[in-house]
C-alpha positions in Angstrom: 16.5 118.7 148.2 14.6 121.2 146.2 13.9 124.8 147.3 10.6 124.0 147.6 11.2 121.0 150.2 13.3 123.6 151.9 10.5 126.3 152.0 8.1 123.3 153.2 10.7 122.5 156.1 11.0 126.1 157.0 7.5 126.8 157.0 6.9 123.8 159.5 9.8 125.0 161.8 8.4 128.4 161.9 4.8 127.3 162.8 6.0 125.0 165.3 9.0 126.9 167.1 8.1 130.6 166.1 9.7 133.4 164.5 12.8 133.1 166.9 13.4 129.8 165.4 14.1 131.0 162.1 16.5 133.5 163.2 18.4 130.5 164.8 18.0 128.4 162.0 19.4 131.1 159.5 22.4 131.8 161.7 23.2 128.1 161.8 23.5 128.1 158.2 25.9 131.0 157.8 29.5 131.2 156.8 31.3 134.8 156.6 33.2 133.4 153.7 30.2 133.1 151.3 30.0 136.2 149.4 27.8 137.6 146.5 28.8 139.7 143.2 25.5 141.4 142.1 25.1 143.0 138.6 22.2 145.3 137.4 19.2 144.0 135.8 19.7 144.1 132.0 17.5 143.0 128.9 17.1 139.0 128.8 19.1 138.6 125.8 18.1 135.7 123.2 15.9 135.3 120.5 12.1 134.6 119.8 13.1 130.9 120.3 15.3 130.8 123.3 16.1 133.0 126.5 18.7 132.4 129.3 19.0 134.0 132.3 21.6 133.3 135.8 21.5 134.6 139.3 20.4 134.0 142.8 17.1 134.1 144.4 16.1 136.5 147.2 12.6 137.0 148.9 10.8 139.9 148.0 9.6 140.2 151.6 11.3 142.0 154.1 10.1 139.6 156.7 13.2 137.7 157.7 11.1 134.7 158.0 10.5 134.4 154.3 14.1 134.5 153.4 15.6 131.5 151.7 17.6 129.8 154.6 20.1 128.1 151.9 21.6 130.2 149.2 20.6 129.0 145.8 22.4 129.9 142.5 20.2 129.0 139.3 20.4 129.0 135.7 17.0 129.3 134.0 16.9 128.4 130.1 13.5 128.9 128.3 12.6 127.3 125.3 9.5 128.9 123.0 9.6 125.6 120.8 9.6 123.1 123.6 7.2 125.4 125.5 9.1 125.1 128.8 11.6 126.7 131.2 14.2 124.6 133.0 15.5 125.9 136.0 18.8 124.2 137.2 19.6 125.2 140.9 23.0 124.6 143.0 21.6 124.8 146.7 24.6 125.9 149.0 24.9 124.8 152.6 27.1 127.0 154.4 28.0 126.6 158.0 30.4 127.9 160.3 33.5 126.1 159.0 32.6 125.2 155.3 30.7 125.9 152.4 29.6 122.8 150.6 26.9 121.8 148.1 23.9 120.4 149.5 21.9 119.7 146.3 21.5 120.2 142.6 18.1 120.3 141.4 16.4 120.9 137.9 12.7 122.3 137.9 10.7 122.5 134.6 8.1 125.2 134.3 5.5 124.9 131.5 5.4 127.9 129.5 1.8 129.6 129.7 2.4 132.6 127.8 5.2 134.1 125.6 5.4 137.2 123.5 7.8 139.9 122.7 7.6 141.5 126.1 8.2 138.6 128.3 6.9 135.1 129.5 4.9 133.4 132.3 5.4 129.8 133.1 4.1 127.6 135.9 4.0 124.2 137.5 2.1 122.6 140.5 -1.2 122.7 142.1 -1.3 119.0 140.8 0.0 115.5 142.2 3.7 116.8 141.6 3.2 119.7 143.8 -0.3 119.9 145.1 0.0 122.3 147.9 1.4 125.2 145.9 1.4 126.5 142.2 4.9 127.8 141.2 4.5 131.0 138.9 7.7 132.3 136.9 7.7 135.8 135.1 10.3 137.2 132.9 10.1 140.7 131.5 12.7 140.7 128.6 13.3 144.3 128.4 13.8 145.3 132.0 15.5 141.7 132.8 13.1 141.3 135.8 12.6 137.6 137.0 10.5 136.5 139.6 8.8 133.4 141.0 5.8 133.3 143.2 4.7 130.1 145.3 0.9 130.2 145.6 -1.0 128.1 148.2 -3.6 125.9 146.7 -5.5 125.6 149.5 -6.2 121.8 148.7 -7.0 119.7 151.8 -3.9 118.6 153.7 -1.9 121.8 152.5 -2.2 123.6 155.7 1.5 124.6 156.0 1.1 126.8 153.1 -1.3 129.8 153.7 0.8 132.8 152.4 2.0 133.6 148.7 5.7 133.8 148.8 7.6 135.5 146.0 11.3 135.9 145.1 13.2 137.8 142.4 16.2 136.7 140.5 19.4 139.0 141.4 21.8 138.8 138.7 25.0 137.7 140.3 26.9 134.8 141.8 27.9 133.3 145.1 31.6 133.0 145.6 33.9 131.8 148.6 36.0 134.6 149.8 39.7 133.5 150.7 41.2 136.7 151.2 43.6 137.4 154.2 41.7 138.5 157.3 38.9 136.1 156.5 40.5 132.8 157.6 38.0 131.5 160.0 39.1 128.0 159.9 42.6 128.7 161.0 43.5 128.5 164.8 44.2 132.2 166.1 47.3 132.8 167.8 
């Protein structure tokens, strides 16, 4: 299941059940052991031909209903020669007693613009993703990476009315197995 499919499902849940459903859903997919290590943004190193960046997506909105329900660790490799950015995402499915891998997905963005400062790449708005256009931007110097999911407003795409944007946080997820964080062990 891709991040976009998950977003679609969450949008439908939120429309049908209201904002309280989002809070209950995000609580259901939570595990105290799943932690993050974050690093400050830094320049996206590479060459005029290739750039690579890794991290995890977080919503740019303060609205909890816009947060991703399932955490996703990603690696994005962009090739100037191939005029594409390929994002490999590992979607985690944390629940109370375990953290599992829900999905491993590959998304290909077509590079629309690439210069010394950064790039813009996109996909969607066509039969492959007709309800949304997805736009990836990278600023090579600052290291800022974001993606915007923009509704196309095509007929039959009523679930998508708002633009949602996410920024890439440099870092990674890990499972904390330290003492005192043993939720799976019976308490005496």
